[in-house]
N, C-alpha and C positions, 0 to 999 in steps of 0.2 A: 815509900809512903810519905816520908818527910817532904819530898819534892812536890807531891800532890797537895799537901797542906800549905806548902809555901806558895802555891799558885791559887788555891781556892780561898784561903782566908783573906788575902788582900782583895780578891774579887768581891766577896760579900761585904768586906769592910767598906768598899766604895759605895755599895748600895745603902748601907746603913748611915754612911756620911750624908748621902743625899736625903735620906729620911730625916736625919737629925736636923739638917739645914731647913727642911720644910717645917718640921715640927716646932722648932725653936724660932721660926719666922726670920731666920737669917736671910732666906729668900722669900720674896712675896710670890703670890700666885702668878703675877705677870712675869716675874723673873724665871719661875719654873717653866712656864709656857715658852719663854724665850730659849731656855736650854733645850727643851724638847724640840722646838722648831729647828734649832741648829743641828741637832742630831739627825732628825728625820729628813730635812731638806738638803743638808750639806755633808756631814761627816759620814753617816752610814752609806749614802749613795756613792760617795767617793771611794770608800772601802770596797763596796761591791763592784763598782765599775772597774777598779784597778785589779781586783781578783779575777773577774771574768775576762779581762783583756789578756791575762797571762794563762788562762785555763784552756787546755786543748779541748776542742768541741766534741771530740769522740768520747772524752770523759764525761762531759756535761750531759750529753744525750745518752745516758746509760739506761737502757730499757729495763734491765733486771732490777736496778735500784729504784727506778721510778715506780715500777709495778709493786715492789715490796713496800715502799713508803706510802704510796697512795692507797694501795689495797688494804694494808693494816690500819691506816687512818680512817678509811671509810667503814671498816668493820667495827672498830672501837666506837666511832661516832654512832653507828646504828645501835649497837648494844647498849651504850650509855643512854641514848635517847629513849629507846623502847623500854628498857628496864626502869629507868628513872620515871617515865610517865606513869607506870603502874605502881611503883613504890611510893611516890609522893603525890599521886593523883593530880598531876598538873595537865595543863592544856598542851596541844601539839606544839605551839610556838615556844613554850617554856621548855618542853622536852628537847626541841632542837637546840636550844642554848645549853642544855645539859650536855648534849652530844658535842657541841662545839667546844665547850670548856674542857672536855675530856681529851681533845686532840690538838687544839690550837695553843701552842706554847709561846713563851716570850723569846722567840728565836732571834729576832733582830737585835734587841737590846741586851739579852743575856747570852744567847747561844753563840753568836759570832765571836764576841770577846772571849768567852770561856774556851771554846774550841781552839781558837787561834792561839791563846796563851798556853794551852795545854799541849796541843799537837802541831802547832804551826799554821800559818795562813793557808797553805795548800790543803790542809785537812778540812777547811771550811767550805769547800766546793759542795759536798753533799748537803751541808746545812743550807746553802744558798738554793740548791735544787728543791729541798723540802720547803723552804720559805716561799718559793715561787709556786709550788703546787698548792700550798695552803691559801695563798692570796688569789689564785686563779680558779680553784675548784672548791675548797672547803668553805671559805668565807661566803662566796656566792651561793653555795648550797644552803648554808645556814640562813642567809637573807631570804632565799626563796621559800624555805619552809616556814619561817616566821611570817613572811608576807602572806603565804597561803592560809595560815591559821587566822590572820586578821580578816581575810575576805573582803578587802577594800576594793572599791570600784576602780577599774583601770590599773590595778596593782601590778600586773605582769609587765605591761608596757613601761610603766614607771621604773620597775625593778631592773629590767634589762638596760634601760638608759642610765640608771643610777650606777649599776655595776660597771658598765662599759666606760662611763665617765670617770669613775673612781680609779679603775685600772689605768686608763689613759693618762691620768694626772698624778698617779702615785710615783713619787721620785725614786722609790726603791725598785719598783718594777721597771721603770724607764732605765735606771742605771744597769740593772741586770741584763736587759735585752740590748742596750747600747754597747755594753762591754762585750757581749757575745758577738755582736755584729763586727766590732773592731777586731776581735780575735779571728773571725771568719775571713776578713779581708787580709789579715796577716801583715799589716803595716807597722804595728806597734805604736807607741806613743812618743811624740817629740819630748825631748828632755824637760823643757819648761812645764809642759802639761803633766808629765810623770812626777815631777817634783811637787807640783801643786796638789795633785791628788794624793801624793804620799803624805804631805803635811796634814791634809784633812783626815786621811785614813788613820794617822797616828792618834788623832783626837777622838775617833769614833768610840773606841772601847771605854775609856775612862768617863767620857761625857755621857754615854748611853747608860752606864751603870749608875752614875750619880743621878741622872734624870729619872731613872726607874725608881730609885729610892724615894725621891722627892714626890713622885706621883702617888706613892702609897699612903701619904698623909691624908687623913679624912675618910679613909675607907672604914667600914664598920662591919662587925659580925653580930650585931644585936638581934637579927632575925634569921631564921632558916639555917640553923647550925647543921641540921641533918643533910640538907642539900649541899651546903658548903663543904662538909666533910666528904660527901659522895663525889663531888667534882674534883676535890683535892686528891682523893684516893685514885680515881681513874687517871688523872693527869700525871701524877708522880709515880704511879706503880703500874697500872694496867697498860697504859699507852707505851711506855718504854719496853715492857715485856713483849708486847705484840710486835713492835718494831724489831726487837732483837730476834724473836722467833722467825719472823718473815725473812730477815736478812741473813740468818745463819742456817735455817733448817728448810726453808721453802725455795728461796731464790739464791743464785750464785752471786754473792756480793763480796767485794773486796773487804777483808777484815777491818781495815782502818775506816772505811766508809760505814761499815756496820757499827763500829764502836762510836763514831761521831754521831751517827743518826740516832743511836740508842740514847746517847747523852743529851742530844737536842730534844728528844721526845720526853725526857725526864724533867724538863724545865717547867716552871709554874705557868698557870693560866695566863694567856696573853691579854693585853689591854684591848686588842681588837674585838674580843668577845664582849667586853663592856661597851665598846663603841656601838656595836650592833644592838645590844640590849637597850641602850639609851636611845638610839635612833627610833626604835619601835616601842619604847616605853614598856618593856617586857622583862621581868626578872632582874631588874637593875640592881637592887640591894644585894641579892644573893650572889650574883656574878661578881659584884664589887668585893664582897666578903671573900669569895673564893680566890680572887687575885691576891688579897692580903694574906690569907692563911696559907695558900700554896707557896707563895714566895717565902714566907717565914719558915715553913717546914722544909723547903728545898735546901736550906742551909745544911741540914742534916742529911737528907736523902741524896742530894747531888754529891756531897763529899763522900758518902758511903759508896755510891755507884762508881765514882772515879777510882776508889780503892779496888772495887771488884773488877772493873774493866781493866785496870792496870795489871 
């Protein structure tokens, strides 16, 4: 247990350092945006590329794990959206964001550093697979449902183009598939390139956690505490339980993959949900509040889950 706390406490301390830097205005908004840009466009893609280059493709294309992760995610999404629509009497688009907040966790900025620090870089492969499934299935599904609820003219054509363009330009998705391609060719990386990606990869975890903390500044829970609590409960408790059940009781999944996927599912609401909410001007304040509350509460829940999983 001491080893777990030795890992988790510095992890969350980095997040709160970032929050303090933003709150005390040590970093301006432009500086915070710069740190985020470095993480998103350079450090995380380098880490993911390097990881995928060394990952055997027969492990990556694991049908049982993909079915367990995606199936449980879609199930929790549907339950959270339908139940939330009746509980809070919200519109269809808002219900879709309730479902998205229930399953889309902060995998990139929190999950990869935490899993790598706790179980080693190799254990991050299932987290990368989950991140890819979320980016290519669950986020487009959320956008489609919100778009449909808006009923805007020419919405579907614009949506397809927007999603395809976003995926094609997303440096994280590009890094994952580029790394898988290099792995498939089997040539490996030349030493200078390997050293370059290694340097960037080492910066990914600390910078991502610091940037995450800084982005929490300014978020508010002044309205919609019921919906915020609902999203937090689903994200930190229901989703990881569903992943655990699917990977241990329904599908034949490697125990380490099951553990890391459960841990990744227990992470707080992702900033991607806020991006979609802001893009469509739907449920913005409540989603923003859910990110703040779920991140704060996860200090306790993630620590407890690591003790249980251990």
